[in-house]
N, CA, C and O of each residue as an XYZ file, in Angstrom:
400
protein
N     -40.354    -32.758      4.836
C     -39.454    -31.950      5.553
C     -40.242    -30.556      6.272
O     -40.384    -29.535      5.599
N     -40.541    -30.605      7.148
C     -41.596    -29.363      7.658
C     -40.744    -28.196      7.164
O     -39.520    -28.153      7.039
N     -41.743    -27.172      6.889
C     -41.287    -26.008      6.531
C     -41.693    -24.836      7.757
O     -42.772    -24.779      8.347
N     -40.605    -24.006      7.937
C     -41.223    -22.783      9.011
C     -40.994    -21.035      8.002
O     -40.307    -20.797      7.009
N     -41.633    -20.398      8.580
C     -41.521    -19.263      7.955
C     -40.810    -18.358      8.570
O     -40.605    -18.568      9.765
N     -40.256    -17.156      7.979
C     -39.249    -16.359      8.767
C     -39.692    -15.143      7.992
O     -40.032    -15.230      6.812
N     -39.684    -13.739      8.823
C     -40.163    -12.626      8.162
C     -38.582    -11.658      8.480
O     -37.953    -11.703      9.538
N     -38.251    -10.919      7.386
C     -37.339    -10.010      7.597
C     -37.959     -8.881      7.245
O     -38.967     -8.953      6.542
N     -37.359     -7.395      7.763
C     -37.401     -6.053      7.321
C     -36.670     -5.766      6.416
O     -35.890     -6.685      6.167
N     -36.543     -4.823      5.737
C     -35.339     -4.263      4.928
C     -35.860     -3.266      3.950
O     -36.992     -3.297      3.468
N     -34.760     -2.207      3.648
C     -35.451     -1.564      2.883
C     -36.128     -1.568      1.390
O     -35.692     -2.264      0.474
N     -37.285     -0.670      1.271
C     -37.933     -1.146      0.167
C     -37.153     -1.139     -1.140
O     -37.151     -2.100     -1.909
N     -36.373      0.197     -1.388
C     -35.429     -0.015     -2.673
C     -34.496     -1.236     -2.671
O     -34.562     -2.049     -3.593
N     -33.556     -1.395     -1.575
C     -33.091     -2.891     -1.489
C     -33.807     -3.749     -1.982
O     -33.376     -4.227     -3.031
N     -34.889     -4.185     -1.560
C     -35.750     -5.449     -1.819
C     -36.282     -5.327     -2.823
O     -36.656     -6.395     -3.307
N     -36.566     -4.172     -3.568
C     -36.830     -4.362     -5.106
C     -35.684     -4.207     -5.836
O     -36.000     -4.119     -7.023
N     -34.101     -4.109     -5.632
C     -33.179     -4.519     -6.362
C     -32.843     -5.935     -6.283
O     -32.404     -6.578     -7.236
N     -33.067     -6.412     -5.090
C     -32.732     -7.982     -4.531
C     -33.800     -8.472     -5.364
O     -33.251     -9.263     -6.130
N     -35.143     -8.423     -5.650
C     -36.005     -9.136     -6.187
C     -35.796     -9.025     -7.948
O     -36.228     -9.949     -8.636
N     -35.116     -7.849     -8.593
C     -34.886     -7.699     -9.555
C     -33.748     -8.578     -9.994
O     -33.732     -9.291    -10.997
N     -32.707     -8.411     -9.014
C     -31.364     -9.369     -9.490
C     -31.624    -10.850     -9.355
O     -30.937    -11.684     -9.944
N     -32.716    -11.178     -8.501
C     -33.194    -12.672     -8.272
C     -33.722    -13.064     -9.363
O     -33.364    -14.167     -9.777
N     -34.597    -12.384    -10.051
C     -35.269    -12.444    -11.258
C     -34.228    -12.938    -12.366
O     -34.275    -13.993    -12.999
N     -33.514    -12.173    -12.425
C     -32.389    -12.167    -13.320
C     -31.726    -13.707    -13.357
O     -31.593    -14.431    -14.344
N     -31.393    -13.944    -12.115
C     -30.878    -15.095    -11.714
C     -31.649    -16.463    -11.968
O     -31.276    -17.617    -11.760
N     -32.612    -16.065    -12.385
C     -33.863    -17.366    -12.479
C     -34.456    -17.949    -11.693
O     -35.026    -19.030    -11.843
N     -34.350    -16.916    -10.216
C     -35.186    -17.657     -8.647
C     -35.704    -16.890     -8.337
O     -35.799    -15.826     -8.949
N     -36.160    -17.122     -7.407
C     -37.157    -16.010     -6.790
C     -36.456    -15.646     -5.369
O     -35.821    -16.576     -4.872
N     -36.480    -14.514     -4.699
C     -36.114    -13.993     -3.674
C     -35.941    -15.065     -2.522
O     -34.888    -15.270     -1.919
N     -37.088    -15.686     -2.324
C     -36.879    -16.916     -1.640
C     -36.133    -17.901     -1.665
O     -35.583    -18.437     -0.703
N     -36.065    -18.251     -3.028
C     -35.015    -19.357     -3.003
C     -33.653    -19.029     -2.877
O     -32.783    -19.778     -2.434
N     -33.475    -17.664     -3.362
C     -31.749    -17.074     -2.747
C     -31.771    -16.832     -1.268
O     -30.656    -16.987     -0.769
N     -32.672    -16.513     -0.455
C     -32.554    -16.315      0.543
C     -32.304    -18.137      1.416
O     -31.633    -18.405      2.412
N     -32.872    -18.764      0.820
C     -32.647    -20.268      1.174
C     -31.508    -20.589      0.886
O     -30.874    -21.203      1.745
N     -30.809    -20.261     -0.522
C     -29.610    -20.664     -0.948
C     -28.646    -20.087      0.110
O     -27.811    -20.885      0.536
N     -28.624    -18.829      0.606
C     -27.701    -18.255      1.502
C     -27.659    -18.493      2.795
O     -26.679    -18.134      3.448
N     -28.899    -19.247      3.472
C     -28.992    -19.906      4.716
C     -28.594    -21.294      4.919
O     -28.233    -21.785      5.989
N     -28.732    -22.104      3.364
C     -27.870    -23.373      3.423
C     -26.569    -23.044      3.386
O     -25.936    -23.723      4.195
N     -25.900    -22.279      2.780
C     -24.665    -22.097      2.603
C     -23.697    -21.650      3.906
O     -22.513    -21.934      4.088
N     -24.472    -20.971      4.628
C     -23.854    -20.672      6.026
C     -24.108    -21.684      7.386
O     -23.599    -21.523      8.495
N     -25.223    -22.980      6.894
C     -25.141    -23.885      7.650
C     -24.269    -24.822      7.272
O     -23.614    -25.424      8.124
N     -24.125    -25.100      5.834
C     -23.074    -26.126      5.502
C     -21.806    -25.599      5.848
O     -21.067    -26.536      6.155
N     -21.213    -24.464      5.933
C     -19.932    -24.087      6.270
C     -19.683    -23.766      7.136
O     -18.486    -23.812      7.419
N     -20.628    -23.239      8.109
C     -20.744    -22.722      9.433
C     -20.160    -21.466      9.599
O     -19.717    -21.122     10.695
N     -20.123    -20.837      8.732
C     -19.673    -19.503      8.226
C     -20.773    -18.258      7.729
O     -21.930    -18.637      7.546
N     -20.583    -17.335      7.587
C     -20.839    -16.124      6.625
C     -20.064    -16.082      5.292
O     -18.883    -15.739      5.244
N     -20.736    -16.422      4.284
C     -19.749    -16.811      3.024
C     -19.230    -15.319      2.374
O     -18.788    -15.010      1.268
N     -19.451    -14.713      3.364
C     -18.395    -13.268      2.699
C     -17.778    -12.385      3.808
O     -18.462    -12.471      4.828
N     -16.801    -11.635      3.939
C     -16.393    -11.175      4.787
C     -17.048     -9.688      5.180
O     -17.299     -8.701      4.489
N     -17.267    -10.069      7.069
C     -17.722     -8.917      7.717
C     -16.399     -8.286      8.143
O     -15.344     -8.880      8.368
N     -16.708     -6.626      8.233
C     -15.200     -6.433      8.638
C     -15.720     -4.789      9.255
O     -16.821     -4.244      9.177
N     -14.690     -4.411      9.746
C     -15.124     -2.831     10.541
C     -13.448     -2.435      9.985
O     -12.450     -3.145      9.860
N     -13.696     -0.970      9.735
C     -12.234     -0.366      9.255
C     -11.389     -0.611     10.561
O     -11.878     -0.683     11.688
N     -10.151     -0.721     10.275
C      -9.169     -0.709     11.439
C      -9.040      0.036     12.225
O      -9.320      1.123     11.719
N      -8.644      0.212     13.695
C      -8.639      1.157     14.623
C      -7.181      1.509     14.526
O      -6.309      0.659     14.711
N      -6.893      2.873     14.210
C      -5.885      3.066     14.208
C      -4.585      3.192     15.468
O      -3.424      3.561     15.296
N      -5.198      2.783     16.640
C      -4.769      2.867     18.089
C      -4.242      1.501     18.197
O      -3.121      1.148     18.562
N      -5.289      0.759     17.798
C      -5.026     -0.529     17.893
C      -3.789     -1.286     16.820
O      -3.094     -2.274     17.058
N      -3.820     -0.525     15.740
C      -2.752     -1.086     14.525
C      -1.531     -0.718     15.406
O      -0.720     -1.553     15.805
N      -1.474      0.617     15.674
C      -0.349      1.270     16.076
C       0.396      0.550     17.138
O       1.625      0.630     17.136
N      -0.185     -0.111     18.001
C       0.091     -0.635     19.220
C       0.696     -1.774     18.427
O       1.916     -1.889     18.540
N      -0.071     -2.829     17.473
C       0.347     -3.987     17.080
C       1.478     -3.866     16.543
O       2.384     -4.652     16.824
N       1.688     -2.556     15.406
C       2.843     -2.365     14.723
C       4.052     -2.437     15.770
O       5.038     -3.160     15.622
N       3.849     -1.663     16.746
C       4.616     -1.295     18.010
C       5.227     -2.751     18.270
O       6.328     -3.138     17.878
N       4.309     -3.467     18.998
C       4.732     -4.694     19.507
C       5.757     -5.654     18.471
O       6.892     -6.014     18.784
N       5.117     -5.946     17.271
C       5.373     -7.142     16.387
C       7.201     -6.468     15.837
O       8.164     -7.174     15.538
N       7.153     -5.183     15.864
C       8.406     -4.631     15.401
C       9.619     -4.483     16.455
O      10.765     -4.304     16.044
N       9.378     -4.550     17.570
C      10.155     -4.482     18.948
C      10.880     -6.193     18.941
O      10.148     -7.132     19.255
N      12.018     -6.386     18.643
C      12.350     -7.950     19.043
C      12.145     -8.312     20.632
O      12.233     -7.506     21.558
N      11.858     -9.684     20.728
C      11.075    -10.201     21.723
C      11.963     -9.717     22.980
O      11.386     -9.326     23.994
N      13.649     -9.751     22.894
C      14.379     -9.746     24.119
C      14.606     -8.266     24.192
O      15.283     -7.889     25.148
N      14.188     -7.411     23.403
C      14.176     -5.880     23.608
C      13.076     -5.423     24.566
O      13.192     -4.373     25.198
N      12.204     -6.072     24.650
C      10.930     -5.819     24.948
C      11.132     -5.709     26.436
O      11.803     -6.600     26.956
N      10.565     -4.577     27.339
C      11.150     -4.599     28.710
C       9.857     -5.208     29.676
O       8.642     -5.031     29.588
N      10.536     -5.856     30.457
C       9.494     -6.576     31.398
C       8.540     -5.538     32.041
O       9.071     -4.472     32.352
N       7.279     -5.674     32.277
C       6.665     -4.757     32.758
C       5.545     -5.601     34.050
O       5.099     -6.736     33.879
N       5.302     -4.866     35.122
C       4.543     -5.484     36.243
C       3.015     -5.371     35.393
O       2.706     -4.871     34.312
N       2.096     -6.237     36.667
C       0.887     -5.969     36.004
C       0.297     -4.575     36.153
O      -0.485     -4.118     35.319
N       0.730     -3.843     37.349
C       0.296     -2.372     37.193
C       0.533     -1.674     36.087
O      -0.289     -0.934     35.547
N       2.082     -1.959     35.570
C       2.183     -1.416     34.430
C       1.422     -1.692     33.250
O       1.361     -0.835     32.369
N       0.725     -2.996     33.110
C       0.281     -3.682     31.746
C      -1.071     -2.984     31.698
O      -1.491     -2.485     30.654
N      -1.902     -2.951     33.113
C      -3.200     -2.437     33.222
C      -3.071     -0.843     33.197
O      -3.992     -0.353     32.544
N      -2.253      0.035     33.686
C      -1.851      1.220     32.887
C      -2.213      1.667     31.375
O      -2.982      2.515     30.922
N      -1.156      0.551     30.676
C      -1.219      0.902     29.278
C      -2.626      0.446     28.812
O      -3.167      1.105     27.924
N      -3.195     -0.516     29.285
C      -4.427     -0.811     28.601
C      -5.493      0.125     28.805
O      -6.310      0.528     27.978
N      -5.332      0.525     30.462
C      -6.163      2.050     30.369
C      -5.880      3.115     29.449
O      -6.794      3.699     28.868
N      -4.660      3.408     29.277
C      -4.136      4.451     28.189
C      -5.110      4.100     26.822
O      -5.945      4.795     26.242
N      -4.791      3.187     26.659
C      -5.340      2.506     25.019
C      -6.897      2.805     24.967
O      -7.366      3.487     24.056
N      -7.717      2.244     26.026
C      -8.910      2.291     26.277
C      -9.470      3.676     26.065
O     -10.465      3.927     25.385
N      -8.654      4.636     26.784
C      -8.942      6.135     26.701
C      -8.784      6.588     25.260
O      -9.704      7.243     24.771
N      -7.795      6.328     24.588
C      -7.550      6.669     23.538
C      -8.358      6.425     22.274
O      -8.564      7.152     21.303
N      -8.752      5.197     22.565
C      -9.974      4.831     21.570
C     -11.451      5.207     21.893
O     -12.357      5.199     21.060
N     -11.590      5.567     23.319
C     -12.823      6.411     23.431
C     -12.935      7.569     22.630
O     -13.859      7.823     21.857
N     -11.815      8.335     22.889
C     -11.445      9.804     22.217
C     -11.627     10.055     20.846
O     -12.118     11.075     20.363
N     -11.011      8.611     19.968
C     -10.932      8.547     18.889
C     -12.443      8.257     18.110
O     -12.897      8.575     17.011
N     -12.880      7.610     19.089
C     -14.409      7.317     18.730
C     -15.488      8.490     18.914
O     -16.452      8.753     18.194
N     -15.096      9.046     19.955
C     -15.929     10.571     20.041
C     -15.521     11.351     18.866
O     -16.399     11.883     18.186
N     -14.410     11.463     18.588
C     -13.963     12.206     17.540
C     -14.564     11.851     16.257
O     -14.719     12.785     15.471
N     -15.036     10.362     15.789
C     -15.632     10.303     14.780
C     -16.871     10.381     14.795
O     -17.490     10.030     13.791
N     -17.548     10.857     15.932
C     -19.061     10.838     15.586
C     -19.508     12.459     15.435
O     -20.670     12.756     15.160
């Protein structure tokens, strides 16, 4: 099988720690990266969870949506729905700006 080279950049401290751990595992860093890549290709997924903190505005909206019985939800016009979306986006922007 033909081989291909791949170059990555990472923090020196992380690389040193990674190399040390790989040595303890009895493999090279190159072998560990190959194990990771093969696992991704085989499972067609990253083999660990990648996530962000929950957005409180989104969570409140979902909680409100799921806690209201369907028959009690008011019918909304498209304009009303778009206005709700606009307000939610504005709240999200304000929340993100406050975190910075």
